[in-house]
LUMGUKE-756804 format. One record per residue (C-alpha): residue number from 1; z negated, x negated, y negated. Coordinates in Angstrom, 2 decimals. Example, Ala and Ser with C-alpha at 12.3 -4.5 7.8 and 13.67 -1.06 7.14 Angstrom:
<node num="1" w="-7.80" u="-12.30" v="4.50"/>
<node num="2" w="-7.14" u="-13.67" v="1.06"/>
REM end
This chain:
<node num="1" w="-9.14" u="22.05" v="-32.82"/>
<node num="2" w="-12.41" u="20.76" v="-31.37"/>
<node num="3" w="-11.34" u="22.02" v="-27.94"/>
<node num="4" w="-8.13" u="20.00" v="-28.17"/>
<node num="5" w="-10.06" u="16.85" v="-29.02"/>
<node num="6" w="-12.44" u="17.55" v="-26.13"/>
<node num="7" w="-9.48" u="17.73" v="-23.76"/>
<node num="8" w="-8.00" u="14.52" v="-25.17"/>
<node num="9" w="-11.37" u="12.82" v="-24.80"/>
<node num="10" w="-11.70" u="13.98" v="-21.19"/>
<node num="11" w="-8.23" u="12.63" v="-20.38"/>
<node num="12" w="-9.07" u="9.28" v="-21.96"/>
<node num="13" w="-12.36" u="9.09" v="-20.08"/>
<node num="14" w="-10.63" u="9.89" v="-16.80"/>
<node num="15" w="-7.97" u="7.23" v="-17.46"/>
<node num="16" w="-10.62" u="4.65" v="-18.34"/>
<node num="17" w="-12.60" u="5.51" v="-15.21"/>
<node num="18" w="-9.51" u="5.24" v="-13.03"/>
<node num="19" w="-8.64" u="1.89" v="-14.61"/>
<node num="20" w="-12.15" u="0.59" v="-13.92"/>
<node num="21" w="-11.98" u="1.67" v="-10.26"/>
<node num="22" w="-8.53" u="0.11" v="-9.85"/>
<node num="23" w="-9.87" u="-3.12" v="-11.34"/>
<node num="24" w="-12.78" u="-3.18" v="-8.89"/>
<node num="25" w="-10.42" u="-2.62" v="-5.96"/>
<node num="26" w="-8.13" u="-5.44" v="-7.09"/>
<node num="27" w="-11.07" u="-7.81" v="-7.53"/>
<node num="28" w="-12.37" u="-7.07" v="-4.02"/>
<node num="29" w="-8.85" u="-7.38" v="-2.62"/>
<node num="30" w="-8.35" u="-10.78" v="-4.26"/>
<node num="31" w="-11.67" u="-11.97" v="-2.87"/>
<node num="32" w="-10.83" u="-10.78" v="0.64"/>
<node num="33" w="-7.42" u="-12.50" v="0.56"/>
<node num="34" w="-9.05" u="-15.77" v="-0.47"/>
<node num="35" w="-11.64" u="-15.32" v="2.30"/>
<node num="36" w="-8.99" u="-14.74" v="4.96"/>
<node num="37" w="-7.16" u="-17.90" v="3.93"/>
<node num="38" w="-10.36" u="-19.95" v="3.97"/>
<node num="39" w="-11.36" u="-18.56" v="7.39"/>
<node num="40" w="-8.14" u="-19.99" v="8.82"/>
<node num="41" w="-8.52" u="-23.29" v="7.04"/>
<node num="42" w="-5.21" u="-22.89" v="5.24"/>
<node num="43" w="-4.46" u="-24.47" v="1.91"/>
<node num="44" w="-2.49" u="-22.55" v="-0.69"/>
<node num="45" w="0.50" u="-24.80" v="0.12"/>
<node num="46" w="0.29" u="-23.91" v="3.82"/>
<node num="47" w="0.01" u="-20.19" v="3.07"/>
<node num="48" w="3.00" u="-20.50" v="0.75"/>
<node num="49" w="5.03" u="-22.01" v="3.60"/>
<node num="50" w="3.95" u="-19.26" v="6.01"/>
<node num="51" w="4.74" u="-16.38" v="3.64"/>
<node num="52" w="7.56" u="-17.65" v="1.42"/>
<node num="53" w="5.43" u="-16.82" v="-1.63"/>
<node num="54" w="5.00" u="-19.55" v="-4.23"/>
<node num="55" w="1.72" u="-21.45" v="-4.41"/>
<node num="56" w="1.23" u="-20.50" v="-8.06"/>
<node num="57" w="1.65" u="-16.78" v="-7.29"/>
<node num="58" w="-0.87" u="-16.98" v="-4.45"/>
<node num="59" w="-3.34" u="-18.83" v="-6.64"/>
<node num="60" w="-3.02" u="-16.33" v="-9.50"/>
<node num="61" w="-3.39" u="-13.46" v="-7.02"/>
<node num="62" w="-6.63" u="-14.83" v="-5.58"/>
<node num="63" w="-7.98" u="-15.31" v="-9.12"/>
<node num="64" w="-7.09" u="-11.68" v="-10.02"/>
<node num="65" w="-4.70" u="-12.86" v="-12.71"/>
<node num="66" w="-1.87" u="-10.73" v="-11.31"/>
<node num="67" w="-1.71" u="-7.50" v="-9.31"/>
<node num="68" w="-0.08" u="-7.68" v="-5.87"/>
<node num="69" w="3.13" u="-5.78" v="-5.19"/>
<node num="70" w="3.64" u="-3.84" v="-1.97"/>
<node num="71" w="6.19" u="-6.41" v="-0.76"/>
<node num="72" w="3.81" u="-9.31" v="-1.48"/>
<node num="73" w="0.91" u="-7.61" v="0.33"/>
<node num="74" w="3.17" u="-6.97" v="3.30"/>
<node num="75" w="3.97" u="-10.69" v="3.58"/>
<node num="76" w="0.29" u="-11.59" v="3.43"/>
<node num="77" w="-0.59" u="-8.91" v="5.99"/>
<node num="78" w="2.02" u="-10.33" v="8.36"/>
<node num="79" w="0.51" u="-13.81" v="7.96"/>
<node num="80" w="-2.99" u="-12.49" v="8.63"/>
<node num="81" w="-1.98" u="-10.10" v="11.44"/>
<node num="82" w="-3.08" u="-6.91" v="9.68"/>
<node num="83" w="-1.52" u="-3.68" v="8.52"/>
<node num="84" w="-1.79" u="-2.96" v="4.81"/>
<node num="85" w="-4.20" u="-0.13" v="5.51"/>
<node num="86" w="-6.44" u="-2.44" v="7.56"/>
<node num="87" w="-6.54" u="-4.95" v="4.73"/>
<node num="88" w="-7.33" u="-2.31" v="2.12"/>
<node num="89" w="-9.99" u="-0.81" v="4.38"/>
<node num="90" w="-11.71" u="-4.20" v="4.54"/>
<node num="91" w="-12.38" u="-4.12" v="0.81"/>
<node num="92" w="-13.96" u="-0.69" v="1.01"/>
<node num="93" w="-17.48" u="0.14" v="2.00"/>
<node num="94" w="-17.80" u="1.47" v="5.55"/>
<node num="95" w="-15.64" u="4.61" v="5.64"/>
<node num="96" w="-17.35" u="7.74" v="6.96"/>
<node num="97" w="-15.87" u="9.91" v="9.69"/>
<node num="98" w="-15.29" u="12.66" v="7.13"/>
<node num="99" w="-13.21" u="11.16" v="4.33"/>
<node num="100" w="-13.63" u="13.33" v="1.25"/>
<node num="101" w="-10.73" u="13.53" v="-1.21"/>
<node num="102" w="-12.73" u="11.65" v="-3.83"/>
<node num="103" w="-13.48" u="8.82" v="-1.37"/>
<node num="104" w="-9.87" u="8.17" v="-0.41"/>
<node num="105" w="-8.81" u="4.80" v="-1.72"/>
<node num="106" w="-5.77" u="4.83" v="-4.03"/>
<node num="107" w="-3.71" u="1.69" v="-4.61"/>
<node num="108" w="-0.91" u="1.45" v="-7.17"/>
<node num="109" w="2.00" u="-0.95" v="-7.47"/>
<node num="110" w="3.04" u="-0.05" v="-11.00"/>
<node num="111" w="5.94" u="-2.51" v="-11.04"/>
<node num="112" w="7.55" u="-1.02" v="-7.94"/>
<node num="113" w="6.66" u="2.58" v="-8.77"/>
<node num="114" w="4.60" u="2.98" v="-5.58"/>
<node num="115" w="1.29" u="4.85" v="-5.22"/>
<node num="116" w="-0.56" u="4.83" v="-1.89"/>
<node num="117" w="-3.53" u="7.01" v="-0.95"/>
<node num="118" w="-5.41" u="6.12" v="2.24"/>
<node num="119" w="-6.13" u="9.64" v="3.50"/>
<node num="120" w="-7.47" u="8.51" v="6.87"/>
<node num="121" w="-8.19" u="4.78" v="6.71"/>
<node num="122" w="-8.44" u="2.47" v="9.73"/>
<node num="123" w="-11.69" u="2.80" v="11.63"/>
<node num="124" w="-13.16" u="0.95" v="14.62"/>
<node num="125" w="-12.07" u="2.60" v="17.85"/>
<node num="126" w="-9.18" u="4.51" v="16.24"/>
<node num="127" w="-5.57" u="3.35" v="16.51"/>
<node num="128" w="-3.99" u="5.69" v="13.96"/>
<node num="129" w="-4.22" u="6.08" v="10.22"/>
<node num="130" w="-2.77" u="8.50" v="7.69"/>
<node num="131" w="-1.34" u="7.60" v="4.28"/>
<node num="132" w="0.02" u="9.71" v="1.43"/>
<node num="133" w="2.66" u="7.86" v="-0.57"/>
<node num="134" w="4.51" u="8.53" v="-3.81"/>
<node num="135" w="7.65" u="6.73" v="-5.00"/>
<node num="136" w="9.04" u="7.33" v="-8.46"/>
<node num="137" w="12.82" u="7.82" v="-8.93"/>
<node num="138" w="14.69" u="4.56" v="-8.48"/>
<node num="139" w="11.78" u="2.84" v="-6.68"/>
<node num="140" w="13.12" u="0.48" v="-4.03"/>
<node num="141" w="10.74" u="-1.48" v="-1.79"/>
<node num="142" w="11.85" u="-3.88" v="0.94"/>
<node num="143" w="9.66" u="-5.48" v="3.60"/>
<node num="144" w="10.76" u="-8.69" v="5.33"/>
<node num="145" w="8.94" u="-7.85" v="8.55"/>
<node num="146" w="6.27" u="-5.52" v="9.90"/>
<node num="147" w="2.67" u="-6.73" v="9.64"/>
<node num="148" w="2.33" u="-5.97" v="13.36"/>
<node num="149" w="5.50" u="-6.05" v="15.57"/>
<node num="150" w="6.22" u="-2.73" v="17.26"/>
<node num="151" w="4.18" u="-0.75" v="14.73"/>
<node num="152" w="4.72" u="2.98" v="15.27"/>
<node num="153" w="5.42" u="5.03" v="12.13"/>
<node num="154" w="5.95" u="8.75" v="11.51"/>
<node num="155" w="7.27" u="9.57" v="8.03"/>
<node num="156" w="7.08" u="13.23" v="6.94"/>
<node num="157" w="8.60" u="13.99" v="3.54"/>
<node num="158" w="6.62" u="16.57" v="1.59"/>
<node num="159" w="8.60" u="16.66" v="-1.68"/>
<node num="160" w="11.82" u="15.03" v="-2.82"/>
<node num="161" w="14.23" u="12.76" v="-0.95"/>
<node num="162" w="13.46" u="9.44" v="0.75"/>
<node num="163" w="15.91" u="6.87" v="2.06"/>
<node num="164" w="14.61" u="4.61" v="4.82"/>
<node num="165" w="16.39" u="1.63" v="6.32"/>
<node num="166" w="14.92" u="0.69" v="9.69"/>
<node num="167" w="16.21" u="-0.34" v="13.08"/>
<node num="168" w="19.59" u="-1.25" v="11.62"/>
<node num="169" w="20.24" u="2.27" v="10.31"/>
<node num="170" w="19.90" u="4.12" v="7.02"/>
<node num="171" w="18.25" u="7.55" v="7.10"/>
<node num="172" w="18.07" u="10.13" v="4.32"/>
<node num="173" w="14.97" u="12.29" v="4.76"/>
<node num="174" w="14.45" u="15.50" v="2.81"/>
<node num="175" w="11.43" u="17.76" v="2.32"/>
<node num="176" w="10.19" u="18.94" v="5.71"/>
<node num="177" w="12.06" u="16.24" v="7.68"/>
<node num="178" w="10.22" u="13.68" v="9.80"/>
<node num="179" w="11.50" u="10.26" v="10.88"/>
<node num="180" w="9.79" u="8.50" v="13.81"/>
<node num="181" w="10.33" u="4.90" v="14.85"/>
<node num="182" w="8.82" u="1.63" v="15.98"/>
<node num="183" w="9.18" u="-1.20" v="13.50"/>
<node num="184" w="10.30" u="-4.61" v="14.73"/>
<node num="185" w="12.30" u="-6.02" v="11.84"/>
<node num="186" w="13.07" u="-5.49" v="8.16"/>
<node num="187" w="12.59" u="-2.12" v="6.50"/>
<node num="188" w="13.32" u="-0.54" v="3.14"/>
<node num="189" w="11.97" u="2.55" v="1.38"/>
<node num="190" w="13.98" u="3.90" v="-1.55"/>
<node num="191" w="13.70" u="6.99" v="-3.74"/>
<node num="192" w="17.25" u="7.92" v="-4.83"/>
<node num="193" w="15.93" u="10.57" v="-7.25"/>
<node num="194" w="16.34" u="12.47" v="-9.42"/>
<node num="195" w="12.74" u="13.48" v="-8.63"/>
<node num="196" w="9.85" u="11.46" v="-7.20"/>
<node num="197" w="9.33" u="11.59" v="-3.46"/>
<node num="198" w="5.96" u="12.30" v="-1.86"/>
<node num="199" w="5.53" u="11.72" v="1.83"/>
<node num="200" w="2.93" u="11.40" v="4.54"/>
<node num="201" w="2.97" u="8.27" v="6.69"/>
<node num="202" w="1.23" u="8.15" v="10.05"/>
<node num="203" w="0.74" u="4.63" v="11.40"/>
<node num="204" w="-0.22" u="3.92" v="15.01"/>
<node num="205" w="-0.99" u="0.42" v="16.26"/>
<node num="206" w="0.84" u="-0.66" v="19.41"/>
REM end
């Protein structure tokens, strides 16, 4: 019985530790978003007009009162001329050339069912980055526009089925398949189920 309680305790400790790390990431992210807005001299009202996100949502986000969704971050990245990975990398300490598994930043959008691991984060002098993504069944994420027009993406499905809408077409990608494209307009990532989909995303700046 004591072994069972030890296991339960370890699981709780791990969950608490993960929650603490996630909270630190969100706090640094909120601070960086506020800094980017201030650097441009934009008011919350002006940023709201540029992104289509309400002033109250932006204010609560910068005060860490709410967690950003993937779609919301994408709109902010477009306004600030960054990819999502670039923005997340800016709230990390300087990434080393060798990125150990335990050092790879993980970001979760619980509401959308999206988990994103920055396997190879942006780095000065490098144009590409590598992301591992997980979408739970039924997850459906739409992006109004790419953060950088002409962004090159390679999507390799590792497990499950992924439906991507890009370039005016809808593509169903299964385990082992790879979809390659440049992104100029809207896009949509959907997991039709019944299982989660795990995929690798390679991003290359134009």
